[in-house]
Structures are given as C-alpha cells and as structure tokens.
C-alpha positions, 0 to 999 in steps of 0.5 A: 500499500502507498505510504501516505505519510512518506509521500506527504514528507516527500512533497514537503521536502520538494517544496522546501527545497524549491522555497516557492513563494518565500523569496526565490526567483528565477525561471519566471518568478519575480519580486516585482510585477513590472519586471515580470511584464518586461521579462514576458514582453522580451520572451513573447517577441522571441515566441511570436517569431517561432513557427507553429511547429516550434510552439507545439514542440514547447506545448508537447513538452508541457504536456509530458512534464505535467503527466510526470508531475501530476501526483506532485501537483495534486499533493502540493495543492492539497497540502498548501490549500487544505482543499480537494482530493489528491486522487481527483487532482491527479486526474484533473492534471492528466486531463489538462495534459491530454485535452487542452487544445494546443496549436491545432485550435489556431486556424486560418479562414480563407475566401477566394473569388473573382475579386481575389483572396481574403484571409483571416488569421489568428494573431497573438495579443502579446502579453496576457495578464492572468489571475488564477484561483486557489481552487484549481491553482496549478490546473489553471496555470497549466491550462491557460499557458498551453492555450496562450502560448499556442496563440503566440502569447506570453503570460504574466500570472498573478496567482491566488496568495493561498496557492502561490507555491503550487502555482509557482511550481507550475510556472517554473515547470512550464519555463523548463519545458520551454527552454528544453524545447528551444523556446524562450525563458519567461514565457510564463511569469509570476511573483514571489508574493502576489498581492492586490496591488500587484494585480492592479499594476498588471491590469493597468500596465500599458504592455498588458492588452488582455486580462484573463481572470479565473475566480470569484465575482469580485475579481471578474468585476475588477477586470471588467472595470480595468479599461482593458479587454477582459475575459472573466470566468466567474462564479456559478451555482449550478443546479441539476434538474431531475424529471420523471423521465430520467433514469433515477438510479443513474441520475443519483450516481451521476449527480453524486459523482459530479458533486463529490469530484475534488470535494466539489471545488470545480465551479461546474459541479452540481451544487443543488438538486431540483427534482420533480416531487414524483421522483424525489423519494426514489432519487434520495433512496439511491443516493443514500443506499448506493451513493454514500450520502448522509441524510442530515437532520434539521438540527445537523443542517442548522449546525452545518449552516453555522459552521460553513457560513459566516456573516462575511460569506463562506468559512474558508476552512470548510471549502473543499473539505470532504463530507466526513470532515465537514460532519466531524466539525459538527460532532457527527462521526461517519465512516469513510464511505460517506461522500456527500451530505444531503438534505431537503429544503426550500430553494431559499435555504442558505445551504442551497442558494449559496455556492458552497464548493463543498459536498453539501447538496440540498434537494428541492422539490418541484410540483411539475417541470415548469416549477422545476425550471423556475426554481433552477433559473432562480438558483443559477442567479443569472451567472449563466455558468453551468447547469445540468439536467437528467431527463429523456424528454427532449422537449423538457431539455429544450425548454430547460436549455432555453430558460437557463441559458448557461455556457455549459449544459450537461444532459444525463451525465456527471458535471465533469463530462463538460470538460472532457472527462467522460464526455466529448470535447476539450478541457478548460479551467477558465469558463468565461460565462460572464464575458461570453467566451464560454469554454476558453481555448487557444483560439480565445486568446488570439485576435483576428486579422483580415488580409485582403489581396484584390484581383489576385491569387484566385486561380480557377 
C-alpha cells in the first residue's frame, strides 16, 4: 500500500527545497510585477517569431512534464490549500495535459473569388495578464499557459496568494519545458508574493492588452472595470434538474459523482438538485443506499449552516473539505464511505442558494417541470455558468436549455463530462460565462486579422 505519510514528507521536502513563494526568484518568478511584465514582453517577441511547429514542441513538453508531475501537483495543492482530493486532482492534471487544445486550435479562414483572396488569421495579443484561483491553481496555470502559448502569447500570472507555491511550481515547470524545447525563458511569469496591488499594476500596465481572470465575482468585476479587454470566468451555482422520465438510479450516481469530484471545488459541479416531487423519494433512496450519502437532520443542517457560513460569507476552512470532515466539525462521526451530505429544503435555504464548493447537496422538490425550471433558474442567479439535467424528454431538455441559458449544460451525465472527462470535447479550467467566451481555448486568446489581396491569387 502507498505510504501516505512518506509521500507527504517527500512533497514537503520538494516544496522546502524549491522555497516557492518565500523569496526565491528565477525561471519566471519575480519580486516586482513591472519586472515580470518586461521579461514576458522579451519572451513574447521571441515566441512570436517561432513557427507553429516550434510552439507545438513547447506545448508537447509541457504536456509531458504535467503528466510526470501530476501526483506532485495534486499533493502540493492539497497540502498548501487544505482543499480537495489528491486522487481527483491527479485526474484533473492528466486531463489538462491530454485534452487542452494547442496549436491545432489556431486556424486560418479563407475566401477566394473573382475579386481575389481574403484571409483571416489568428494573431497573438502579446503579453496576457492572468489571475488564477486557489481552487484549481496549477491546473488553471497549465491550462491557460498551453492555450496562450499556442496563440503566440506570453503570460504574466498573479496567482491567488493561498496557492502561490503550487502555482509557481507550475510556472517554473512550464519555463523548463520551453527551454528544453528551444523556446524562451520567462514565456510565463509570476511573482514571489502576489498581492492586490500587483494585480492592479498588471491590469493598468500599458504592455498588457488582455486580462484573463478565473475566480470569484469580485475578481471578474475588477477586470471588467480595468479598461482593458477582459475574459472573465466567474462564479456559478449550478443546479441539476431531475424529471420523471430520467433513469433515477443513474441520475443519483452521476449527480453524486459530479458533486463530490475534488470535494466539489470545480465551478461546474452540481451544487443543488431540483427534482420533481414524483421522483424525489426514489432519488434520495439511491443516493443514500448506493452512493454514500448522509441525510442530515434539521438539527444537523442548522449546525452545518452555522459552521460553513459566516456573516462575511463562506468559511474558507470548510471549502473543499470532504463530507466526513465537515460532519466531524459538527460532532457527527461517519465512515469513510460517506461522500456527500444531502438534505431537503426550500430554494431559499442558505445551504442551497449559496455556492458552497463543498460536498453538501440540497434537494428542492418541484410540483411539475415548469416549477422545476423556475426554481433552477432562480438558483443559478443569472451567472449563466453551468447547469445540468437528467431527462429523456427532449422537449423538457429544450425548454430548460432555453430558460437557463448557461455556457455549459450537461444532459444525463456527471458535471465533469463538460470538460472532457467522460464526455466529448476539450478541457478548460477558465469558463468565461460572464464575458461570453464560454469554454476558453487557444483560439480565445488570439485576435483576428483580415488580409485582403484584390484581383489576384484566385486561380480557377
């Protein structure tokens, strides 16, 4: 069996040697934001002259190193932030390495006719400023870097301070991958100690034409107020609707698998259920009897609410914790098999209406499908981020899709299938619902340029 304590000691030793976030610079890490931007600008000038094949070699090396370091990243992330699940974080890093689009996403569109040839090509913005979260720190850094480098950009990160060691380990790895593949150093940059002030410098800097922010609503609002082009991946509170036509047993399995993935840290994860009254009891039965759910009593719900919510919002000590740990905080001891805490409540219940990012799943009953849609739309709070449904009724799915109007809508599967894990499509950890780009990729981080040749180069 794996010696967990030994592995944790090894991770601590690696972090201590790297001294990440505690003063050591080099390989893309700087003490001053202005210096980081200047270094990235020099690197981007080199990168822009490289061919697409050369960029792809850098990206291939980033993918390889991410696979090799997936477990280290996972354990560092849990160790540093206290959030999430090591096994699931390993899967997320593998997913980033395998399914984040590279240079294949950079395509040229062409028209030819009697009056000549017109091309539209995707060109780099230059140096992109990126703000990353503590919930998916290294995953977001690596995913963003692959897409941005593919587009010919360099990147300056202002990572969340709670995950600086993990984030900067990723930055160093990416620069190592670039150098090994013949690319420039400082193709991605970060700071020893990122702050609100450093993010403000980044957002106002003349050499940063584009800002990509992955985080809470406050971060996205700041980016959109910067006067720069902004890509904002903000909050969500994804509801999942279950109607009478669904495979209820499978719905229970999919919902709990999605809700508990990495202890509910992904912004796309199921945060609450709206089920038709006719199927709610059956759904709860399968969740409890087969999917490792604990049904919280009214008294336990009150204790949970007092523990995980504070007058200022979420108790950060509870975010990303397992169901077992959360229950222990209110004096309830359960076996390791318990994966999720469930309960019934009205849509206004604070543990249902608030995005918790922990495996607590409130279930709201609906009288009919129209009532379910109305409640789900209310619970999504207009974030237009993600939503889910279990139904075999195409008309119901269509009605829900139009009403909820989210960047992501998963039908009859767990939430994580939306990012290519058990579903078709590519992976991303920056889902820009608020600014409209949706699931970002390399193409998102480019600008379109039209090149027109009149009356020539049309051979017919």
